[in-house]
C-alpha positions in Angstrom: 14.3 -3.1 -15.5 10.9 -3.2 -14.2 10.4 -3.4 -10.4 7.3 -4.5 -8.3 6.4 -1.6 -6.0 5.0 -4.1 -3.4 7.6 -6.7 -3.3 10.6 -4.8 -4.4 11.8 -7.3 -6.7 13.3 -6.6 -10.1 12.2 -8.5 -13.3 13.5 -8.8 -16.8 12.2 -6.4 -19.6 8.9 -7.6 -21.0 7.4 -8.5 -17.8 4.6 -6.3 -16.9 2.9 -8.0 -13.9 4.5 -9.3 -10.7 4.0 -13.1 -10.5 4.1 -13.0 -6.8 1.5 -10.4 -5.9 -0.1 -9.4 -9.1 0.8 -5.6 -9.0 1.8 -3.8 -12.1 5.6 -3.3 -12.4 7.0 0.2 -12.7 10.1 1.3 -14.4 13.2 2.3 -12.3 12.7 6.0 -12.8 9.4 5.9 -11.2 10.3 3.5 -8.3 11.5 4.7 -4.8 13.2 2.1 -2.9 12.2 1.7 0.6 15.8 2.4 1.6 15.6 5.7 0.0 12.6 6.9 2.4 13.4 8.7 5.4 11.8 6.7 8.1 11.2 9.8 10.4 9.2 11.5 7.5 6.5 8.6 7.4 3.7 7.7 10.0 1.5 4.6 10.3 -2.2 5.8 9.9 -3.7 2.4 9.5 -3.0 -1.3 10.4 -4.7 -4.5 9.5 -4.0 -8.1 9.1 -5.8 -8.1 5.7 -3.5 -6.8 3.0 -6.2 -6.0 0.4 -8.1 -3.7 3.0 -4.8 -1.6 3.5 -4.1 -1.7 -0.3 -7.8 -0.4 -1.1 -7.3 2.4 1.4 -3.8 3.3 0.0 -5.5 3.5 -3.6 -8.2 5.7 -2.2 -5.8 8.1 -0.5 -3.6 8.3 -3.6 -6.7 9.1 -5.6 -7.4 11.9 -3.1 -3.9 13.3 -3.8 -2.4 11.8 -0.5 0.7 9.7 -1.2 0.6 6.6 0.7 2.7 3.3 1.1 2.1 -0.1 2.3 4.4 -1.9 4.5 3.6 -5.6 4.8 5.4 -8.0 7.1 3.9 -11.0 5.3 6.4 -13.7 4.3 5.1 -15.1 1.1 7.7 -17.8 1.1 6.6 -19.4 4.2 2.9 -20.5 3.9 1.4 -21.3 7.3 -2.1 -21.7 8.6 -3.6 -18.3 10.0 -2.2 -15.1 9.4 -0.3 -13.2 12.1 1.3 -10.6 9.9 0.5 -6.9 10.3 0.2 -4.7 7.1 0.6 -0.9 7.7 -0.6 2.1 5.8 2.0 4.9 5.9 1.7 8.5 4.8 4.1 11.4 4.9 4.1 13.5 8.1 2.5 16.5 6.6 -0.4 14.5 5.3 -1.4 12.5 8.6 -4.2 14.7 9.6 -5.7 14.6 6.2 -5.3 11.0 5.7 -6.9 10.2 9.1 -9.9 12.4 8.2 -10.2 10.7 4.7 -10.0 7.1 6.4 -12.6 8.2 9.0 -14.9 9.4 6.3 -14.7 6.3 4.4 -15.4 4.3 7.5 -18.3 6.1 8.4 -19.9 6.0 4.9 -23.3 4.2 4.8 -23.3 1.0 3.0 -25.6 2.2 0.4 -23.4 5.1 -0.5 -20.5 2.7 -1.1 -22.4 0.8 -3.7 -23.5 3.9 -5.6 -19.8 5.1 -6.1 
């Protein structure tokens, strides 16, 4: 059964995109359930209240070969004005320094360079 890697919900065969968050679904053999993670093996390297910002950083880290995960505390079932949820970007302990250096490099990149890439 396909599973959403962000929402952790299972869907029936044939569905390829999560109707809640829009993420591409993955098959069970490629999905690692959050409860299978060893919490002490992961560390937070970035936090934000803006989910897409954290997701973009995660995608950049993974493109650089640094596995990363997004942990969102947002409750999509309860719409409310404002956004008080915190979204965390986690990496494996062995990759913390590389991830922090990579994030710092992205943050210090001049705006004109961002447009060229």
